[in-house]
C-alpha positions, 0 to 999 in steps of 0.5 A: 804202694804195693809190696813189689814196689818196695826195696827189700832187705833181709836176713838169712839164717836158721832157725830165725825167731824174733829178729833184732834186724827185722825190728831195727830196720822196720823202725828205721824205715818207718821213722825216716820215711824210707820206702823199703821192707825187711824180711826174714828168709829162713834157710836151713842151707845156703845152697838156695841163696842165689836162686832166692836172689834171682827170684826176689829181684827186689832184694838189694841186701842181706844180713847173715846169721847163724849158722851161715856166716862161714858157709855162705862164703863159697856162694859169693863173688867177692869179699871185703878185706875185713871179711876175708881176714875174719873168715866170716860174713854177716852182710851181703851187698847185692848188685845187679847188672842186667842178668848178672849178679854180683854178691859181695860179702862184708863183716860189720860185726867187727866194727860194731864190737870195736866201737862198743868195746873201746870206751870200756877198756882199761890198761889191765885188759891186756888178755881176753878169754873168748868163749866159743869158736863160731863165726861171731868169735872170729870177728871178736878175735880180729878186733882184739888183735887190732886193739893189741889185746891177746885173745885165748879161745875157750871151747867145751873140748880141749884142742890145740890152741884152745882152752877147755872150761876145765882149764880156767883156773885162778891164774887164767882168770887173774891174767885174763881180765876181759871175757867175751861170750860168743856162744848162745849159752844164756840166750832166751829162752834158756836164761837160767844157763851161763858159761861154765866159769869159776865166777867166784874168781871175778873181780872189779878189774874184770870186764864181761861182754856178752854178744847176747842181747835177749835177755839184756842181762844174761846170767853171765852178766848178772853174776859178773855185776854181782862180783863188781865186774864191768858188764856189757850186752850185745845190743849196742854192737848189733845196732852199730853193725846194722848201721854199718850194713845200711851204709854198705847197702846204700853206697 
C-alpha cells in the first residue's frame, strides 16, 4: 500500500520536536489495523494552512499546538461551541465537498483535562492558581469554571486581573489549594526549572497538576510530592484529548 493511499492526520505547530500525538496515533493505527498515518507539519505561521490542506488532499484532520491555538481561528470556517467559548483550537476537522473545504475548529483540551482532574478533586479545592495565560490555560479556566472552581491567572508580569509570581504569599497559597501549570517551564530539556512559587507553603491539602508530560515528573511535581501534595502530570489529559480528537475526525 502506498503512502498516497493512506488517510493522513497530523499536527501543526512550531517548533515540533518529538510529538506525543505522532507516537500515540502511530501506535493506535498499528494496534487497530487502521490504514492511516500521522505526520508532523512544522509551520512557523498558520498563513499557509489552507494551501497545505489543498495540496495534501489525503489530510483529513489536524491537531494544533503552540503557538497556533488562537492564531489559527481566523483561518477556519466554523468553531464548535466549546472552542468558541474557550477562544482556542487544538483540533481541526477537515471536510471536502468537491473543490470546497470546510475547516471546523474544536477544543478537546477541555474534555481531556476535566476527565483526568475530576477523580482527584476534594472539597477543599475551591480555588485554583492557573500558571500561564496562553491557549492551553484558556481551556483549563473554562473547565474550572464549569466545575465551580474559581480560577486565578498567574503571570510573570502583574496586570489587571492577574497575579504575578511575587504576589503569591502565604494567604494566596492557603486559599488556592489547586495549582495548574500551563507554562512550558520544566519541560525537557529544561528539567531543572520550575515555576517560581513558594513551595515551602505547600501542604498535603494541595493538588498540583502539570500539563507537561515530558518528563513525567517535572521539578514542579517532584517538589509538590515531597511536601505531601497530590500530583498529576499531563499524560492522561493528552491521551484523553487525542481520543476525543479521533472521535471528531471519524464521525
